[in-house]
N, C-alpha and C positions, 0 to 999 in steps of 0.2 A: 500185888498182881490183882486183886481183887476189883481197888481203886484205879486204877490205871483204864480197864477195861470197860467198867462205869462211864470216865471220861472219854474215852474213842470211840465208843458207845454215842452217848451223845454230839458229840461232835459230827459223826456220822448220819445218825439223824435230822440234825440241824441243816448240813451240806447236802441234805437231800431233799429237805423242807423248802431253802432259799431257789432251790434248781426247780421243782414244781410250782413256788409260790409266782418266782424271774416273767410270765407271763400275766400272770393279776396285776405284776407290782408294774407294768410297764405303762410311761404317760401315753395319754390318749393321744390317738393322731391318726389321720387320713390314711386313705391308698388311691396315688395316684397321680397326675399330676392338675387333676382342679379342671371345674369347669369357668364359662361365664367369665368376669374382667372387673376389676378393682381394681382406683389404683390408689396408695396408701404412702404415706408421708411418713416417715422417716426423722423426727429430731434429733439435732447436732446435741453428742453426748453420750447418745443411748443406750447401753450397755445390751448383752443379747437377751437380758429379761425382757427390760421396756422393749426390745421391739417381736419379741413376743407377743408380748401381753395387748403392740397394737396390730400386732397380724391375729392372734384372737379375735379381739372386742367387730376385725372387719372381716371374719368368716373364711380367713387363707386359712391359719392353721386349726387342729381341733384343740391341741394346749401347750401355753407358755412351754411348760414343761419338755414336749416333745421336739421343739423349737429351739431350746437350750443346749438340751441333749447335742440333737444333730450337729451343731457349729462344733460342741468342744469332742464331738466325735473326729469333726475334721478338722479343729484348733485351727478356723480363719475367725475367728472371734475380732479380729485386730482390723481383720479388709471389710469388714463391713465399714458404708460409706450412709454420709445423708441424705435426704431428697425424698424426690415419690419414685415411684415404682407403677409399672404396671402387671400385675400379679391378680393370682385366678381363688376363687373359692373356693376352698374343699380342697386341698393340695397337699401331701402331704410333707412335712417338716423338711425333710431333704430338697422335695423338689424345690420348694418355697422362698429357702434357700442357694438352689441356685439361682434363683431370677432375680437374687438380690444382685447376687456376686456377675450378674451378666451384665454391663455397661449396656446392650439395648436392651432394657427393662428399666432403662430411668428416664424418667417423662422429664426431657431438659432440652431447652432449647440453645447452643451455641448458636452466639453474634461475634462477628470479627470484627475491629476495630483496625484498620492500619496505619503505619502513623502517616501524619501531614493531611490529615481531613482536619477542613476547616469543624467547627460545629451545624453549619447549614447545610455543612452535607454527612455530616455522624449521627445526626437525629433522623434524617431520614431512613439510615443506615436500619438504625438499629430496632425503628418502626418496622422495617421490611421484612427484618429477620425472625422479630420478637412476634411480632402480630400486636405490640402495644400501640396505638392510635397516635398518632403525630404529633395530633394537638396535643396532646395530654405531656408530651415530650417539651413540647416547647411550653407548656404551661407553669412548669414546676417550677416552686418556690424554692431560688437558690440558695435563701437561708439555710435547706431543709439536706443539702447535698455535703456539708462537711466541706466546703473550699477554705484552704489557705487565709490565713487573715490578708493578705495582701494581694491578694486575688480580687478583679475586679466585676469577676463574671466566668461563665465558663469554658471559652476560650484558652485554649493552651494547657489546661486540668480534665478532658477527658481521655484519659491516658489509652491507646492505642496496644490495645490485648486484646484477648479470646476469653469471652465472656460467657456462662452458661445462663440461662435463665429460665427459671423455674416455675411454675403453676402460683398466682397465685402471686407475682410480684411486678410492685408499681414500677411507673417511670421514674419514683422519687427512689426506688430501691436501685436501680439499672444505673441513675445517674452516680448514685453515692457511692458505688462498688467502681465505679473506672474516677472517678473523684480519692476513693482509697486505692486504689493501683496505683497512681499518682503520686497520693502521697509516701507510698511505699516503697516507689521508684525516688524521692526525691529525699528519703530518710538514707537510702541506701547508695544514694554517689555524695550524699553530704551537701545537699544542697545550699539552702541556707546559712550554715558553716564558713562554704566556702567559696560562698557572694561576695564576700570582705574581701576575701585573695584578690578576687579581679576586678576588686571594687565597685561593683553594680549592688542592687537592690535583687531580692529573690527575685523578683518579677521582671526586675530589667532581664536579668537570666536566661527564665522562662521566655521569653518574649524572643532574646539572642537563639537560644536554641529554637523556637519557630522560627526563624528567619533561614535559622539552617538547614532546618528540616524541609521546609516548603522548596529549597533552593534544591532541593534532589542533591542526584551526583553518587556518588561510593561514601559506604561508609568513610573508607580511609581520605573522602574528602574535606567530611564534617570537619576535622578540625585546623583546616585550611581555609576554608569558608568562616569560619570562626577565626582566625589571627586577622582577616581579612577585613572583617567587620570592626576589632578590635584596631587595626591602622589608622583605618576612618574615622569610629571615633576619636582616636588621640588627636589626631589633626585636625579637630572642630570639621570635618568636612562630609557633604550630605553622602549618606548609604550607596545612596542608588541601586536600590536591589527591585528589580521588577517583578518577583512576586507581594512584595505592599502596595504595588498598586495595585495588582488586581484582584488584592483580598480589598481596594476599597469601592472597586467594579465590579466586587461579585461575581468576577468570572474565572475561567480554563482556557488557557494558553500556552503557545511558544513562541507566541508571536506580539509579540510588546513594541507598539509604535510610539512613536515622538508622541502623537496628542495624548495616548494614554499616558505618557509620564506628566501631564499638564493637569491628571484632572485631580479639583481642589477637595483634600480631605488631607488629616493630620495625618493617616496612614501611605502619605507619600511621599516616600525617601528622595525624591528627587528634587523637590521642592523643600521637605523640614530637613534641615541636621539632625543628626540623633534618634536615638530608638525611636520605632512607633510609640503609641499608645500602650501598645499591650499583643500579645501575642498575636501571630495571626493561622494560627495553624499549633494542631495537637501533636508536641514533640515526643517522641519516643525517648531511650534512655540511653542510647551514644547519641544522640542531637545533645543531650542535659550533660553531658561529662563531654564533650567537646565547646559547649560553652563555658565551661569551666574549667576547659587544659584548654587550650586555644595549640596546635601547632607551633613552633619559633619559623619565622620569615619575616622577611619585608613585601612581601605581595598585595599589590592595591586594590588589584583589578585580576576577577575569576570569572571565564563564562564558559557554558559547558556547552562544547564546540558543535556535539556529536548526543542530541539526547537523545536518539536511539539506541543507544553502546553505552549511554552515561558515562562519557568521556567528556571531562572538564580539566581546561588550564587556570595556570596562575601565573601572574606577571606580574612586576610592579615599572614596567616600560608601557607607556602609553602607548606609541606606535605597536609595542604587540598584542595588547589590547584591543586596537582598531583590525589588526587582522588577525584574532581570534575571531573579533566579531564579523568580519565578511565571511570567514568560516559557518559560521553560525548558519548568515543569511543564506549563504548557497547551498548549506547542509538543508535549511526548511523551505531551500526556494523562494526568499523574497529579499526583493530589494535591500 
């Protein structure tokens, strides 16, 4: 009994000591939401402790331990993301954690590139939205951005998507990210493998996809446009695609004249049979899929008769094609 009493006494004393010492054992921490402004970079793959160390060095939190404890208490370690964040100095660890979890605190510029833009249109758009000088984008060494071996240049390989550009990102970084995004899409659709099934090279598939994308229409039209291209290639006939002559002239218009179709360029598919030398735009994934899997049909012509409503009609009869062209000219107010 005496022994048990002594043990119980020691336990009581020990528990009391912990309660008394706990405030003294707590990690150093600031109070409040801090002041001033500081931008902190969280490196990819950083643990809560590594992030806490970065914040402590920047004067944001008082100690690594206080930040780690805050993440453990709230069980949000798996929600912390790399990037640049706008924080304040002298913040309580919980307040710093709040800002790291708030999207509005992240310092990033988002650049959205839609499908079908040419490189000559894409680079100025990136420059405007990112702040990176256009000349730097235009002068990037193509060998540095990771283009596929079969690519002849950037055209066709700056994948349309939304990109996050962080402080310090260079022109090379941005274009390399776009090319890598193309590579992801190419792997997803198994471009190189399936190109053999349609008896084209990977570059030719991207070129077909760019024609499909440039001609527009709806997503449902893409496989049909693809089929028209393949049907014409099979007959060794000129593709006669308007977007190719416009690309040759670096123009954008819905009104293509007879003189346009006579422009002297290897990209003019009215004058030259087969595919143009390379892509004429940057296609999205749906256009790539359509190039690899055309619809079944005998269509030989297509006309977007009502561009405003994206209505495209397909036919294998020349008389219907002529009528569709007349319908288009009427909608455009041209002869």
